[in-house]
Backbone as numpy.savetxt, mean C-alpha at the origin, in Angstrom:
# Nx Ny Nz CAx CAy CAz Cx Cy Cz
-10.67 20.81 -13.48 -11.09 19.51 -12.96 -11.34 19.63 -11.46
-12.18 18.73 -10.94 -12.43 18.65 -9.51 -11.32 17.82 -8.86
-10.86 18.27 -7.70 -9.78 17.58 -7.02 -9.85 17.90 -5.53
-9.04 17.17 -4.77 -8.83 17.44 -3.35 -7.36 17.77 -3.15
-7.08 18.77 -2.31 -5.69 19.15 -2.07 -5.45 19.32 -0.57
-4.20 19.12 -0.19 -3.77 19.41 1.16 -2.60 20.39 1.07
-2.69 21.48 1.82 -1.62 22.47 1.83 -0.87 22.43 3.16
-1.60 22.55 4.26 -1.01 22.49 5.58 -1.47 21.20 6.25
-0.64 20.15 6.29 -1.03 18.90 6.94 -1.43 19.14 8.39
-2.45 18.42 8.85 -2.96 18.62 10.20 -3.88 17.45 10.55
-4.21 17.27 11.83 -5.19 16.23 12.19 -6.49 16.41 11.41
-7.16 15.32 11.14 -8.34 15.38 10.27 -9.45 16.25 10.86
-9.51 16.38 12.17 -10.56 17.23 12.76 -10.43 18.69 12.34
-9.23 19.06 11.86 -9.02 20.43 11.38 -9.24 20.56 9.87
-9.67 19.50 9.25 -10.04 19.48 7.82 -8.91 19.96 6.90
-7.75 19.30 6.94 -6.64 19.73 6.07 -6.85 19.41 4.60
-7.73 18.45 4.31 -8.02 18.08 2.92 -9.20 18.89 2.44
-9.00 19.68 1.39 -10.07 20.57 0.92 -10.31 20.37 -0.57
-11.53 20.63 -0.98 -11.89 20.52 -2.40 -11.35 21.72 -3.15
-11.01 21.48 -4.42 -10.46 22.56 -5.24 -10.80 22.29 -6.70
-10.82 23.36 -7.47 -10.94 23.25 -8.93 -9.59 23.63 -9.51
-8.97 22.68 -10.21 -7.62 22.87 -10.74 -7.62 22.71 -12.25
-6.61 23.27 -12.92 -6.48 23.02 -14.36 -6.16 21.54 -14.61
-6.63 21.02 -15.70 -6.25 19.66 -16.07 -4.75 19.65 -16.35
-3.98 18.77 -15.71 -2.53 18.77 -15.93 -2.19 18.34 -17.35
-1.04 18.76 -17.82 -0.60 18.41 -19.16 0.65 17.53 -19.08
0.73 16.51 -19.92 1.88 15.60 -19.85 3.15 16.24 -20.40
4.25 16.06 -19.68 5.54 16.49 -20.18 6.19 15.39 -20.99
7.44 15.56 -21.40 8.13 14.52 -22.16 8.16 13.19 -21.39
7.74 12.13 -22.07 7.73 10.81 -21.45 6.57 10.53 -20.53
5.65 11.50 -20.40 4.50 11.33 -19.51 3.26 10.92 -20.30
2.25 10.45 -19.56 0.93 10.24 -20.13 -0.10 10.91 -19.23
-1.10 11.49 -19.85 -2.24 12.05 -19.13 -3.28 10.95 -18.96
-3.78 10.80 -17.73 -4.69 9.70 -17.40 -6.00 10.26 -16.85
-7.10 9.82 -17.44 -8.42 10.12 -16.87 -8.67 9.12 -15.74
-8.83 9.61 -14.54 -8.94 8.73 -13.37 -10.30 8.05 -13.35
-10.29 6.73 -13.24 -11.52 5.96 -13.09 -11.73 5.50 -11.65
-10.64 5.31 -10.93 -10.73 4.87 -9.53 -9.40 5.19 -8.86
-9.46 5.51 -7.56 -8.24 5.77 -6.79 -8.42 5.22 -5.38
-7.60 4.27 -5.00 -7.67 3.71 -3.67 -7.27 4.72 -2.61
-7.84 4.55 -1.42 -7.52 5.38 -0.27 -6.58 4.57 0.62
-5.32 4.96 0.63 -4.27 4.21 1.32 -3.94 4.87 2.65
-3.47 4.07 3.62 -3.06 4.65 4.89 -1.93 5.66 4.72
-1.10 5.48 3.69 -0.06 6.47 3.43 -0.66 7.83 3.10
-1.80 7.86 2.41 -2.48 9.13 2.16 -2.82 9.81 3.49
-3.28 9.01 4.44 -3.61 9.54 5.75 -2.37 10.15 6.41
-1.23 9.47 6.30 0.01 10.00 6.89 0.44 11.30 6.20
0.22 11.39 4.88 0.57 12.61 4.15 -0.33 13.77 4.57
-1.62 13.50 4.67 -2.59 14.56 4.96 -2.47 15.05 6.40
-2.20 14.16 7.34 -2.16 14.56 8.75 -0.78 15.02 9.20
0.24 14.84 8.36 1.57 15.31 8.71 2.45 14.29 9.40
2.02 13.03 9.47 2.92 12.00 9.98 4.16 11.90 9.10
3.98 12.16 7.81 5.09 12.26 6.88 5.35 13.74 6.60
6.61 14.13 6.42 6.91 15.55 6.19 6.32 16.03 4.87
5.89 17.29 4.86 5.33 17.87 3.64 6.42 18.02 2.59
6.13 17.56 1.36 7.08 17.68 0.26 6.70 18.79 -0.72
5.44 19.22 -0.70 5.06 20.33 -1.59 3.73 20.91 -1.12
3.46 22.13 -1.55 2.21 22.80 -1.22 1.12 22.40 -2.22
-0.13 22.58 -1.81 -1.28 22.34 -2.68 -1.16 20.99 -3.40
-0.97 19.95 -2.60 -0.74 18.61 -3.13 -2.05 17.85 -3.29
-2.20 17.18 -4.41 -3.31 16.24 -4.61 -2.83 14.85 -4.18
-3.38 14.27 -3.11 -2.94 12.94 -2.68 -3.44 11.84 -3.61
-3.05 10.60 -3.27 -3.57 9.44 -3.97 -2.56 8.77 -4.88
-2.33 7.48 -4.67 -1.32 6.77 -5.46 -1.73 5.34 -5.79
-3.01 5.07 -5.79 -3.53 3.77 -6.23 -4.55 4.04 -7.33
-4.05 4.49 -8.47 -4.91 5.04 -9.52 -5.08 4.04 -10.66
-6.30 3.87 -11.08 -6.60 3.14 -12.32 -7.31 4.12 -13.24
-6.84 4.20 -14.47 -7.45 5.15 -15.39 -7.16 4.84 -16.83
-7.61 5.73 -17.68 -7.50 5.57 -19.14 -6.55 6.62 -19.70
-5.59 6.16 -20.48 -4.66 7.09 -21.13 -5.43 7.97 -22.10
-5.26 9.29 -21.94 -5.97 10.23 -22.81 -5.04 10.97 -23.75
-3.80 11.20 -23.33 -2.89 12.01 -24.14 -1.47 11.60 -23.83
-0.62 11.55 -24.87 0.78 11.18 -24.71 1.66 12.42 -24.76
2.64 12.48 -23.86 3.64 13.53 -23.95 4.67 13.20 -25.01
5.52 14.15 -25.33 6.56 13.95 -26.34 7.43 12.74 -25.96
7.61 11.85 -26.92 8.47 10.70 -26.72 7.82 9.53 -26.01
6.60 9.68 -25.52 5.91 8.57 -24.85 5.41 7.58 -25.91
5.64 6.30 -25.67 5.28 5.30 -26.70 4.84 3.96 -26.11
4.93 3.77 -24.79 4.56 2.47 -24.20 3.07 2.20 -24.31
2.27 3.24 -24.25 0.82 3.09 -24.23 0.20 3.89 -25.36
-1.06 3.55 -25.65 -1.83 4.28 -26.66 -3.04 4.89 -25.98
-3.58 5.98 -26.53 -4.81 6.53 -25.98 -5.89 5.45 -25.89
-6.56 5.40 -24.75 -7.58 4.38 -24.51 -7.09 3.21 -23.69
-5.78 3.02 -23.58 -5.24 1.94 -22.75 -5.57 2.18 -21.28
-5.82 1.09 -20.56 -6.03 1.20 -19.11 -4.69 1.01 -18.41
-4.37 1.91 -17.48 -3.08 1.86 -16.79 -3.29 2.05 -15.30
-2.26 1.65 -14.55 -2.24 1.88 -13.12 -1.11 2.84 -12.75
-1.39 3.73 -11.83 -0.41 4.69 -11.33 -0.18 4.36 -9.86
1.07 4.11 -9.48 1.39 3.63 -8.14 2.25 4.64 -7.38
2.71 4.25 -6.20 3.46 5.11 -5.29 4.80 5.55 -5.88
5.64 4.59 -6.30 6.94 4.94 -6.86 6.76 5.62 -8.21
7.31 6.84 -8.33 7.06 7.66 -9.51 8.29 7.87 -10.38
9.46 7.93 -9.76 10.69 8.08 -10.53 11.89 7.77 -9.65
12.98 7.37 -10.27 14.27 7.16 -9.60 15.36 7.67 -10.54
16.59 7.79 -10.04 17.65 8.37 -10.87 18.13 7.40 -11.94
18.04 6.09 -11.67 18.46 5.09 -12.65 19.94 4.86 -12.74
20.74 5.62 -11.97 22.19 5.50 -12.12 22.95 5.29 -10.81
22.31 5.45 -9.67 23.00 5.27 -8.40 23.25 3.78 -8.15
24.00 3.48 -7.10 24.34 2.08 -6.84 23.11 1.25 -6.51
22.09 1.88 -5.92 20.88 1.13 -5.60 20.09 0.82 -6.88
19.94 1.78 -7.75 19.24 1.54 -9.02 19.97 0.49 -9.85
21.31 0.60 -9.91 22.07 -0.37 -10.71 22.01 -1.77 -10.13
21.75 -1.87 -8.83 21.70 -3.18 -8.19 20.29 -3.77 -8.18
19.34 -3.12 -8.84 17.97 -3.63 -8.84 17.22 -3.31 -7.56
17.70 -2.33 -6.79 17.06 -1.94 -5.54 16.65 -0.47 -5.61
15.94 -0.13 -6.68 15.59 1.26 -6.92 14.70 1.84 -5.82
14.06 1.01 -5.04 13.26 1.51 -3.92 14.09 2.26 -2.89
15.42 2.05 -2.90 16.31 2.73 -1.95 17.01 3.94 -2.57
16.68 4.29 -3.79 17.30 5.44 -4.47 17.01 6.72 -3.69
18.07 7.47 -3.40 17.92 8.71 -2.63 17.17 9.78 -3.41
17.12 9.65 -4.74 16.43 10.64 -5.57 15.03 10.18 -5.96
14.53 9.11 -5.36 13.21 8.60 -5.71 12.13 9.62 -5.38
11.07 9.63 -6.18 9.94 10.52 -5.97 8.65 9.71 -6.02
7.60 10.26 -5.40 6.41 9.46 -5.15 5.13 10.19 -5.53
4.21 9.44 -6.11 2.90 9.97 -6.49 2.10 10.27 -5.23
1.46 11.43 -5.20 0.65 11.79 -4.05 1.46 12.26 -2.87
2.76 12.51 -3.08 3.62 13.07 -2.03 4.56 14.12 -2.64
5.28 13.72 -3.70 6.13 14.67 -4.43 5.42 15.27 -5.63
4.41 14.59 -6.13 3.68 15.04 -7.32 2.20 14.72 -7.12
1.35 15.44 -7.82 -0.09 15.26 -7.67 -0.51 13.84 -8.05
-1.47 13.34 -7.27 -1.95 11.98 -7.47 -3.38 11.90 -7.95
-4.11 10.91 -7.41 -5.38 10.50 -7.99 -6.64 10.95 -7.29
-6.55 11.82 -6.28 -7.77 12.37 -5.68 -8.26 13.49 -6.59
-8.49 13.15 -7.83 -8.83 14.15 -8.85 -9.42 13.42 -10.05
-9.88 14.20 -11.02 -10.47 13.60 -12.22 -9.41 13.25 -13.27
-8.23 13.89 -13.17 -7.14 13.64 -14.12 -5.82 13.61 -13.36
-4.86 12.87 -13.88 -3.52 12.89 -13.32 -2.52 12.58 -14.42
-1.25 12.88 -14.14 -0.17 12.63 -15.09 0.84 11.70 -14.43
1.42 10.80 -15.23 2.43 9.87 -14.70 3.51 9.64 -15.76
4.77 9.52 -15.34 5.79 9.08 -16.31 5.46 7.67 -16.80
5.45 7.48 -18.11 5.01 6.19 -18.64 5.87 5.03 -18.16
7.14 5.28 -17.85 8.03 4.21 -17.41 7.65 3.67 -16.04
6.81 4.41 -15.30 6.42 3.99 -13.95 4.93 3.64 -13.87
4.28 3.54 -15.02 2.89 3.11 -15.06 2.82 1.61 -15.33
1.73 0.99 -14.92 1.54 -0.45 -15.07 0.36 -0.75 -15.98
0.45 -1.85 -16.67 -0.72 -2.39 -17.35 -1.56 -3.13 -16.31
-2.84 -2.85 -16.27 -3.71 -3.40 -15.25 -4.30 -4.72 -15.75
-4.25 -5.79 -14.95 -4.83 -7.07 -15.39 -6.29 -6.91 -15.77
-6.69 -7.42 -16.92 -8.05 -7.20 -17.39 -9.12 -7.89 -16.56
-8.74 -8.87 -15.75 -9.73 -9.61 -14.96 -10.26 -8.80 -13.78
-9.62 -7.68 -13.45 -10.07 -6.87 -12.32 -10.81 -5.63 -12.81
-11.90 -5.28 -12.14 -12.58 -4.02 -12.43 -11.70 -2.86 -12.01
-12.07 -1.65 -12.42 -11.31 -0.47 -12.03 -11.22 -0.36 -10.51
-12.35 -0.51 -9.84 -12.38 -0.37 -8.39 -11.56 -1.45 -7.71
-11.69 -2.70 -8.15 -10.94 -3.79 -7.51 -9.45 -3.72 -7.82
-9.10 -3.15 -8.96 -7.69 -3.09 -9.33 -6.94 -2.03 -8.54
-7.62 -0.97 -8.11 -6.93 0.16 -7.48 -6.09 -0.26 -6.27
-6.62 -1.01 -5.30 -5.80 -1.36 -4.13 -4.60 -2.25 -4.46
-4.64 -2.91 -5.59 -3.49 -3.75 -5.97 -2.23 -2.92 -6.14
-2.40 -1.63 -6.49 -1.28 -0.80 -6.92 -0.40 -0.29 -5.79
-0.86 -0.41 -4.55 0.01 -0.11 -3.42 -0.19 -1.15 -2.33
-1.42 -1.29 -1.86 -1.69 -2.27 -0.81 -1.19 -3.65 -1.23
-1.50 -4.03 -2.46 -1.07 -5.33 -2.94 0.42 -5.43 -3.15
1.00 -4.44 -3.80 2.43 -4.48 -4.12 3.27 -4.44 -2.84
2.92 -3.56 -1.91 3.69 -3.46 -0.66 3.53 -4.73 0.16
2.32 -5.27 0.17 2.12 -6.53 0.88 2.97 -7.65 0.31
3.09 -7.67 -1.00 3.90 -8.69 -1.67 5.37 -8.53 -1.29
5.87 -7.30 -1.31 7.27 -7.09 -0.92 7.48 -7.43 0.56
6.49 -7.09 1.39 6.60 -7.39 2.81 6.66 -8.90 3.05
5.88 -9.65 2.30 5.91 -11.11 2.42 7.28 -11.65 2.04
7.87 -11.09 1.01 9.22 -11.52 0.62 10.24 -11.13 1.68
10.10 -9.93 2.24 11.04 -9.49 3.27 10.93 -10.32 4.55
9.76 -10.88 4.81 9.56 -11.70 6.00 10.21 -13.08 5.88
10.61 -13.46 4.68 11.31 -14.72 4.44 10.58 -15.92 5.04
9.31 -16.01 4.74 8.51 -17.14 5.20 8.96 -18.42 4.51
9.33 -19.46 5.27 9.74 -20.71 4.62 8.54 -21.41 3.99
8.76 -22.27 3.00 7.66 -23.01 2.37 6.84 -23.76 3.41
5.52 -23.57 3.34 4.63 -24.24 4.27 4.71 -23.72 5.69
5.34 -22.56 5.89 5.55 -22.02 7.22 4.33 -21.35 7.81
4.50 -20.90 9.05 3.43 -20.24 9.80 3.67 -18.73 9.78
2.71 -17.99 9.24 2.82 -16.54 9.09 1.84 -15.84 10.00
2.32 -14.88 10.77 1.45 -14.02 11.54 1.24 -12.70 10.83
0.01 -12.21 10.82 -0.32 -10.93 10.20 -0.98 -10.05 11.26
-0.35 -8.91 11.55 -0.85 -7.98 12.55 -1.49 -6.79 11.85
-2.80 -6.64 12.05 -3.58 -5.67 11.30 -4.14 -6.35 10.07
-5.39 -6.03 9.70 -5.98 -6.73 8.57 -6.84 -5.78 7.74
-6.16 -4.85 7.10 -6.83 -3.91 6.21 -6.58 -4.23 4.76
-6.44 -3.17 3.95 -6.35 -3.34 2.49 -5.17 -4.20 2.08
-4.00 -3.93 2.64 -2.80 -4.67 2.24 -2.81 -6.09 2.79
-3.16 -6.22 4.07 -3.08 -7.52 4.73 -4.02 -8.55 4.10
-5.22 -8.12 3.71 -6.16 -9.13 3.21 -5.74 -9.67 1.84
-4.95 -8.90 1.10 -4.40 -9.39 -0.16 -3.19 -10.30 0.09
-2.32 -9.87 1.01 -1.12 -10.64 1.34 -1.49 -11.99 1.91
-2.51 -12.04 2.74 -2.94 -13.31 3.32 -3.35 -14.31 2.25
-4.03 -13.82 1.22 -4.46 -14.73 0.15 -3.27 -15.30 -0.61
-2.25 -14.46 -0.86 -1.06 -14.95 -1.53 -0.37 -16.01 -0.68
-0.24 -15.74 0.62 0.43 -16.69 1.51 -0.33 -18.01 1.58
-1.64 -17.96 1.70 -2.44 -19.19 1.76 -2.29 -19.98 0.46
-2.31 -19.26 -0.67 -2.16 -19.95 -1.96 -0.80 -20.62 -2.09
0.20 -20.08 -1.39 1.54 -20.65 -1.44 1.75 -21.75 -0.39
0.67 -22.10 0.32 0.75 -23.20 1.28 1.06 -22.81 2.70
1.03 -21.52 3.01 1.34 -21.08 4.37 0.15 -21.28 5.30
0.44 -21.39 6.58 -0.56 -21.40 7.64 -0.59 -19.99 8.21
-1.70 -19.30 8.02 -1.78 -17.87 8.33 -2.57 -17.64 9.61
-1.98 -16.86 10.51 -2.62 -16.49 11.77 -2.75 -14.97 11.81
-3.99 -14.49 11.96 -4.27 -13.06 11.88 -4.55 -12.52 13.28
-3.89 -11.43 13.62 -4.07 -10.75 14.91 -4.48 -9.32 14.62
-5.74 -8.99 14.90 -6.25 -7.68 14.49 -7.44 -7.28 15.34
-7.72 -5.98 15.35 -8.91 -5.49 16.03 -10.07 -5.47 15.05
-11.27 -5.42 15.57 -12.44 -5.24 14.71 -13.06 -6.55 14.28
-14.35 -6.71 14.57 -15.05 -7.95 14.23 -15.11 -8.17 12.72
-15.30 -7.08 11.96 -15.39 -7.23 10.52 -14.10 -7.74 9.90
-12.97 -7.21 10.38 -11.68 -7.65 9.86 -11.42 -9.11 10.22
-11.79 -9.51 11.41 -11.59 -10.90 11.82 -12.47 -11.85 11.00
-13.68 -11.41 10.74 -14.58 -12.23 9.91 -14.01 -12.39 8.50
-13.50 -11.32 7.92 -12.92 -11.40 6.58 -11.70 -12.31 6.58
-10.87 -12.23 7.61 -9.69 -13.09 7.69 -10.08 -14.56 7.71
-11.13 -14.88 8.45 -11.60 -16.26 8.50 -12.10 -16.71 7.14
-12.86 -15.84 6.47 -13.39 -16.17 5.14 -12.26 -16.44 4.15
-11.12 -15.74 4.31 -10.02 -15.85 3.35 -9.04 -16.97 3.70
-9.36 -17.76 4.73 -8.57 -18.95 4.98 -7.59 -18.89 6.12
-7.71 -17.89 7.01 -6.81 -17.83 8.16 -7.02 -19.05 9.05
-5.91 -19.60 9.54 -5.98 -20.76 10.43 -6.47 -20.38 11.82
-6.18 -19.14 12.24 -6.69 -18.63 13.51 -6.80 -17.13 13.42
-7.66 -16.58 14.25 -7.86 -15.13 14.29 -7.96 -14.71 15.75
-7.23 -13.65 16.11 -7.27 -13.15 17.47 -7.09 -11.66 17.51
-7.00 -11.13 18.73 -6.78 -9.71 18.92 -5.33 -9.34 18.68
-5.04 -8.06 18.49 -3.68 -7.65 18.11 -2.61 -7.97 19.14
-2.98 -8.06 20.41 -1.97 -8.37 21.44 -2.06 -9.82 21.93
-2.92 -10.60 21.32 -3.04 -12.01 21.69 -1.82 -12.79 21.22
-1.50 -13.86 21.90 -0.47 -14.78 21.44 -1.09 -15.73 20.43
-0.46 -15.95 19.27 -0.99 -16.93 18.32 -0.91 -18.32 18.93
-1.69 -19.27 18.42 -1.72 -20.60 19.02 -0.45 -21.41 18.80
0.40 -20.98 17.86 1.65 -21.68 17.57 2.76 -20.66 17.37
4.04 -21.02 17.57 5.13 -20.11 17.24 5.14 -19.81 15.75
5.46 -18.57 15.40 5.42 -18.12 14.01 6.80 -18.19 13.37
6.83 -18.64 12.11 8.09 -18.64 11.35 8.39 -17.26 10.78
7.35 -16.47 10.59 7.50 -15.11 10.06 6.26 -14.32 10.44
6.39 -13.01 10.44 5.25 -12.15 10.72 5.40 -10.85 9.96
4.26 -10.23 9.66 4.23 -8.92 9.02 3.37 -8.01 9.87
3.91 -6.85 10.20 3.15 -5.84 10.94 2.63 -4.80 9.96
1.31 -4.82 9.72 0.69 -3.83 8.85 0.14 -2.64 9.65
-0.28 -2.88 10.88 -0.78 -1.79 11.72 0.37 -0.83 12.04
0.13 0.48 12.00 1.20 1.45 12.24 1.44 1.67 13.73
1.47 0.59 14.50 1.54 0.66 15.96 2.85 0.06 16.44
3.78 0.92 16.85 5.07 0.44 17.30 5.00 -0.46 18.52
3.95 -0.29 19.34 3.86 -1.12 20.54 3.58 -2.59 20.22
3.24 -2.89 18.96 3.04 -4.28 18.57 4.33 -4.96 18.13
5.41 -4.19 17.95 6.67 -4.80 17.52 7.17 -5.83 18.53
7.28 -5.51 19.83 7.72 -6.54 20.77 6.73 -7.70 20.89
5.45 -7.42 20.75 4.45 -8.49 20.79 4.69 -9.48 19.66
4.89 -8.96 18.45 5.11 -9.83 17.29 6.45 -10.56 17.37
7.50 -9.86 17.83 8.81 -10.51 17.96 8.75 -11.68 18.95
8.04 -11.48 20.04 7.95 -12.53 21.06 7.17 -13.74 20.55
6.30 -13.53 19.55 5.53 -14.64 18.99 6.32 -15.46 17.97
7.51 -14.98 17.58 8.29 -15.67 16.57 8.98 -16.91 17.14
9.07 -17.93 16.32 9.91 -19.09 16.62 11.37 -18.71 16.42
12.33 -19.49 16.94 13.74 -19.21 16.66 13.99 -19.08 15.16
14.77 -18.07 14.79 15.08 -17.84 13.38 14.01 -17.12 12.61
12.91 -16.72 13.27 11.82 -16.06 12.57 12.12 -14.60 12.27
11.36 -14.03 11.34 11.57 -12.65 10.91 10.26 -11.87 10.98
10.34 -10.66 11.53 9.22 -9.73 11.52 9.52 -8.63 10.52
8.64 -8.44 9.55 8.74 -7.36 8.58 7.72 -6.28 8.92
8.16 -5.04 9.02 7.27 -3.90 9.28 6.93 -3.26 7.95
5.65 -3.30 7.59 5.25 -2.96 6.23 5.05 -1.48 5.98
4.75 -0.70 7.01 4.32 0.67 6.79 5.45 1.66 6.58
5.11 2.80 5.98 6.07 3.88 5.80 6.19 4.71 7.08
5.20 4.59 7.96 5.20 5.31 9.23 4.84 4.34 10.34
5.50 4.50 11.49 5.25 3.64 12.65 5.38 4.50 13.90
4.46 4.33 14.84 4.61 5.01 16.12 5.81 4.44 16.86
6.22 5.07 17.94 7.46 4.69 18.64 7.41 3.24 19.11
8.55 2.57 18.96 8.70 1.18 19.41 9.17 1.19 20.86
8.52 0.44 21.74 9.01 0.36 23.12 10.40 -0.27 23.19
11.04 -0.11 24.33 12.35 -0.73 24.54 12.22 -2.26 24.40
13.12 -2.85 23.64 13.10 -4.29 23.43 14.01 -4.98 24.45
13.59 -6.16 24.85 14.40 -7.01 25.71 15.11 -8.03 24.83
16.43 -8.02 24.87 17.20 -8.87 23.95 16.81 -10.34 24.04
16.70 -10.87 25.25 16.40 -12.29 25.41 14.99 -12.63 24.93
14.01 -11.80 25.29 12.61 -12.10 24.96 12.29 -11.86 23.50
12.91 -10.84 22.91 12.44 -10.38 21.60 13.37 -10.67 20.43
14.68 -10.77 20.65 15.62 -10.87 19.53 16.53 -12.08 19.57
16.81 -12.59 20.76 17.75 -13.71 20.86 17.22 -14.92 20.09
18.11 -15.88 19.81 17.81 -17.07 19.00 17.54 -16.68 17.54
18.26 -15.67 17.10 18.30 -15.25 15.70 16.96 -14.84 15.12
16.16 -14.21 15.96 14.97 -13.55 15.44 15.37 -12.20 14.83
14.71 -11.81 13.75 15.11 -10.63 12.98 13.96 -9.64 12.86
14.32 -8.36 12.85 13.36 -7.26 12.64 13.79 -6.51 11.39
12.88 -6.40 10.42 13.23 -5.78 9.14 12.16 -4.75 8.76
12.60 -3.71 8.07 11.66 -2.72 7.54 11.41 -3.00 6.06
10.39 -2.33 5.56 10.04 -2.41 4.13 9.99 -0.97 3.61
10.73 -0.69 2.55 10.77 0.66 2.00 10.27 0.66 0.57
9.08 1.20 0.36 8.53 1.33 -0.98 8.58 -0.01 -1.72
8.87 0.04 -3.00 8.91 -1.17 -3.82 9.68 -0.86 -5.10
10.06 -1.89 -5.80 10.63 -1.72 -7.13 9.53 -1.95 -8.17
9.78 -1.50 -9.38 8.81 -1.78 -10.45 8.71 -3.27 -10.72
9.79 -3.99 -10.51 9.73 -5.45 -10.69 8.76 -6.07 -9.69
8.78 -5.58 -8.44 7.80 -6.05 -7.47 6.39 -5.87 -8.01
6.13 -4.69 -8.56 4.79 -4.41 -9.07 4.39 -5.32 -10.20
5.29 -5.50 -11.17 4.97 -6.36 -12.30 4.73 -7.80 -11.85
5.59 -8.29 -10.95 5.43 -9.66 -10.45 4.11 -9.83 -9.71
3.79 -8.87 -8.85 2.58 -9.01 -8.06 1.32 -8.96 -8.92
1.26 -8.05 -9.89 0.06 -7.95 -10.73 -0.17 -9.23 -11.52
0.89 -9.84 -12.00 0.75 -11.13 -12.68 0.25 -12.20 -11.71
0.80 -12.20 -10.49 0.39 -13.18 -9.49 -1.07 -12.97 -9.08
-1.46 -11.71 -8.91 -2.84 -11.41 -8.51 -3.83 -11.94 -9.53
-3.49 -11.79 -10.82 -4.38 -12.30 -11.87 -4.40 -13.82 -11.87
-3.22 -14.42 -11.75 -3.15 -15.89 -11.79 -3.90 -16.53 -10.61
-3.80 -15.91 -9.44 -4.46 -16.47 -8.25 -5.92 -16.05 -8.16
-6.33 -15.07 -8.95 -7.71 -14.58 -8.86 -8.01 -14.01 -7.49
-7.13 -13.13 -7.00 -7.30 -12.59 -5.66 -8.65 -11.92 -5.50
-9.23 -12.13 -4.35 -10.48 -11.45 -4.00 -10.11 -10.12 -3.35
-10.62 -9.03 -3.91 -10.31 -7.69 -3.39 -11.55 -7.14 -2.71
-11.46 -6.94 -1.41 -12.58 -6.37 -0.65 -12.50 -4.85 -0.75
-13.50 -4.24 -1.34 -13.47 -2.79 -1.55 -14.78 -2.14 -1.10
-14.67 -0.87 -0.77 -15.83 -0.04 -0.46 -15.76 1.19 -1.36
-16.52 1.24 -2.45 -16.49 2.41 -3.33 -17.04 3.65 -2.61
-16.38 4.78 -2.85 -16.77 6.05 -2.24 -16.73 7.12 -3.34
-17.76 7.96 -3.47 -17.70 9.04 -4.46 -16.50 9.95 -4.19
-15.86 10.42 -5.25 -14.73 11.33 -5.09 -15.09 12.53 -4.22
-16.33 12.99 -4.30 -16.78 14.13 -3.50 -16.67 13.88 -2.00
-16.52 12.62 -1.58 -16.52 12.29 -0.16 -15.16 11.75 0.28
-14.09 12.20 -0.35 -12.75 11.73 -0.01 -12.39 12.03 1.44
-12.83 13.19 1.94 -12.52 13.53 3.34 -13.17 12.54 4.30
-14.39 12.12 4.01 -15.06 11.14 4.85 -14.35 9.79 4.81
-13.86 9.41 3.62 -13.16 8.13 3.49 -11.91 8.09 4.36
-11.18 9.22 4.44 -9.99 9.26 5.28 -10.36 9.15 6.77
-11.42 9.79 7.17 -11.86 9.69 8.57 -12.21 8.25 8.91
-12.94 7.59 8.03 -13.33 6.21 8.30 -12.13 5.28 8.31
-11.13 5.58 7.47 -9.91 4.79 7.50 -9.19 4.98 8.83
-9.08 6.22 9.28 -8.39 6.50 10.54 -9.09 5.82 11.71
-10.40 5.72 11.64 -11.17 5.14 12.74 -11.34 3.63 12.60
-10.77 3.04 11.55 -10.85 1.59 11.38 -12.23 1.10 10.96
-12.97 1.92 10.23 -14.33 1.56 9.85 -14.46 1.21 8.37
-13.35 0.97 7.68 -13.39 0.63 6.26 -13.29 -0.88 6.10
-14.19 -1.45 5.34 -14.15 -2.88 5.02 -13.22 -3.08 3.83
-12.09 -3.73 4.06 -11.14 -3.93 2.96 -10.46 -2.62 2.62
-10.71 -2.13 1.40 -10.07 -0.89 0.95 -11.15 0.07 0.43
-11.09 1.33 0.86 -11.94 2.35 0.28 -11.36 2.79 -1.06
-12.23 3.01 -2.04 -11.79 3.40 -3.38 -12.64 4.57 -3.85
-11.99 5.68 -4.18 -12.67 6.85 -4.70 -13.03 6.67 -6.17
-14.26 7.05 -6.50 -14.72 6.93 -7.89 -15.25 8.29 -8.35
-14.57 8.93 -9.36 -15.05 10.20 -9.85 -16.47 10.08 -10.44
């Protein structure tokens, strides 16, 4: 099969992502083999390829926003049948027995493993996934539109919950890419007043189209104090900016798996009056199931830019440079 692999992570100018011809993987016990129909290009892929995240294996196929068709069942697999459409997401396995798994917080499991980081993902024509960690994809979404839901959407949903936005509250969103434009729609549908702070004319235009109450630059002050905020941009220097924009008791949730260094915070300006700073770590399968049902019920609009699988390296460059409208999606 045709695929893309990264062996030695490096800046994109050194071309760490290379094309390869690999054997079609075979499903093990409890796995399903999936013919890839679409795979979203996530900022986490960029962190894996460039080395912002530590390398977990050699000759890795990135990609964890996969929509495809079940082609073959491994021994003991029974959730799906050949021909079913499924989604393959970031969280790939957990131990199921630690205190975090038993408490319904499997995203914190120390033994958790991830698609496109610990195991080969969807920058290929075929991939394998444990059936217990695959999702049924809502039929109302096309393959391309469904792909970003599997990470950008799910992580955005968890980030919104972590931000503890009160009913009818004011939400600030810093950065407006694949995840943010889905999260904003959920917040607006729930009655929130959404204020978007982001670079790029295209992103600002999309935010306005999707119902943002105001749109500004990433370091601008929103027109009103915020009850909650989510930082999607991987820029640590925006943390104090967002904290200072919070009303008393507000919460800032940092959505990304990687963040550049945070400047020194001033207690009075940034944290006093019970303002909170929280991180977001992966997601649980329950998050995924809840979000996919919500996405279908709300009829979320997914802004996508389809890209041929042969041009995956170009898609990562455009993502790094902020030139992707919505979410780039690879199509074999």
